[in-house]
C-alpha angles and dihedrals in degrees: 000000000000119000093240089060092052089053092046096050103030091115095046097069091056097046100033100041102034103032104040095045106032104036095038092229121145119260107244108214134142105260118207123257110237103205087125109034120212133169120198132182109220127191125205132179106217097213112216095016125114088244090069093045091060093069092092092059099058092243125176118185149158126213097227094189137348141174140185127214131159095350090308129117131207121182144162117221129188110199140176121196143159090227110044104173097044092048091050090048090056089056097043095051099044112119093240098050119089100175143359122200118190107222092184139346131186142161115252125224090258097054097261126122128240128192141166112217137187114222129196123182152149122267105227095153137013121275128218092249091053093048093051093048092047091053093051102256118145115224113205116216128336126339106253122216122207138148090359094303135106119231124207128189104210130193109220140183097217144336092277088064088051091052089049091051090051091050090049094050093044086075087073102045143292115347131196133174111233101181139004123188135163091233135069105263102213119169114234100217138131118262122253090253092054093048088050093050091050094048092047092051097061110093117233093248092051090049090049092050092048092051092049091050092051091046092049096047100249090145096047122108109268097020115253091205136027126235088248092054089046089054092048089052092050089044091236133116122272088246094054090047091054091048092050091048095048092048096051098040088050094050091050095045096045086052099046103036098073090056093044088053090048093050094053110109104224 
């Protein structure tokens, strides 16, 4: 981060990190008045941080959870990248990162790599998220990481607060506003736990059948293959193939339909 930001926020790390987390006292900040509610997605490139260095590895990620205490940082990051090991090395070797533990890692269907990692590090300087929280801004949802930039969805009282947020974040690097609305833009999506429960509930044979159906064009319009041809490919009867298909379709549709209905803007 730029030296000017370190000078401006040198007091914040001591008061925000130590007092608010170790003494249990409330953090006294001026919170915004929401007579006019705005939400804005703000992008900031955190110069000198490992998040900016990941730009060359086509990384998309979300900070699932994070906390700060006694100049220490702990965070959980879910990421997807085309170059897993180089991207992980960037994080591991950064001066503010002490340890990186891979919770899970797998290859996606399109040849990319996905992982969930637990980060631990030292706070030698203020981060954009800390600065926003100290100044009373309310980030909505997880912080997104893409193209070497951090994205924050902020709940704001008016456009002057947005201008102040831009000025605040500009101490860390370049800033742009990606979206402004007068409504809370909350994604209607299942939680990670719900996705995991769904994925783990699909038996291996049904998953294999579904993959084969997609690969052979069963769901194309018009169909590239019949149910009978699918059954022959899987070496099962047409009745069994139909049963597999109905069960997995019912499971997926039953899971997704409530979220589709919630997402409809009436």
